[in-house]
C-alpha positions as CSV (number, residue, x, y, z in Angstrom):
1,X,204.6,-63.4,12.4
2,X,203.7,-65.5,15.5
3,X,203.9,-68.9,16.3
4,X,200.1,-69.1,15.9
5,X,200.5,-67.7,12.3
6,X,203.1,-70.5,11.6
7,X,201.0,-73.0,12.9
8,X,198.1,-72.0,10.9
9,X,200.0,-72.0,7.6
10,X,201.2,-75.5,8.3
11,X,197.7,-76.8,8.9
12,X,196.8,-74.9,5.5
13,X,199.6,-76.8,3.9
14,X,198.4,-80.2,5.3
15,X,195.0,-79.6,4.6
16,X,195.6,-79.0,1.1
17,X,197.8,-82.1,0.5
18,X,194.9,-84.2,2.1
19,X,192.4,-82.5,-0.3
20,X,194.8,-83.1,-3.3
21,X,195.1,-86.7,-2.6
22,X,191.6,-87.1,-1.9
23,X,190.8,-85.4,-5.1
24,X,193.5,-87.6,-7.1
25,X,192.1,-91.0,-5.5
26,X,188.1,-89.9,-6.3
27,X,189.1,-88.5,-9.8
28,X,187.8,-85.0,-8.7
29,X,190.0,-82.4,-10.5
30,X,188.3,-79.5,-8.7
31,X,189.2,-80.8,-5.3
32,X,192.7,-81.8,-6.1
33,X,193.1,-78.2,-7.6
34,X,191.7,-76.7,-4.7
35,X,194.4,-78.8,-2.6
36,X,196.9,-77.4,-4.8
37,X,195.9,-73.8,-4.2
38,X,195.7,-74.3,-0.6
39,X,199.4,-75.6,-0.6
40,X,200.4,-72.8,-2.8
41,X,198.7,-69.8,-0.6
42,X,200.5,-71.5,2.4
43,X,204.0,-71.5,0.6
44,X,203.4,-67.7,-0.2
45,X,202.6,-67.3,3.4
46,X,205.6,-69.0,4.6
47,X,207.9,-66.9,2.4
48,X,206.1,-63.6,3.5
49,X,207.1,-64.8,7.1
50,X,210.4,-65.5,6.1
51,X,211.1,-62.1,4.8
52,X,209.2,-60.4,7.9
53,X,211.9,-62.4,10.1
54,X,214.9,-61.4,8.1
55,X,213.7,-57.8,8.2
56,X,213.2,-58.0,12.1
57,X,216.7,-59.5,12.4
58,X,218.2,-56.6,10.4
59,X,216.4,-54.0,12.3
60,X,217.3,-55.6,15.7
61,X,221.1,-55.6,14.5
62,X,220.7,-51.9,13.4
63,X,219.1,-50.9,16.7
64,X,221.2,-53.2,18.9
65,X,218.3,-55.0,20.5
């Protein structure tokens, strides 16, 4: 994944934290849950990035790049 994807994922995580905090402060469970879902989505995407990065490292080692 590119740098742009990583930045986008971090932005999604931060947005999720803000929604969760706003939902908690306002007593809005839907907003709080939406924020938690955004954070979970970001975490999954980060995990996929990590796997892809490692796979690329292994491929580079195997091909000598």
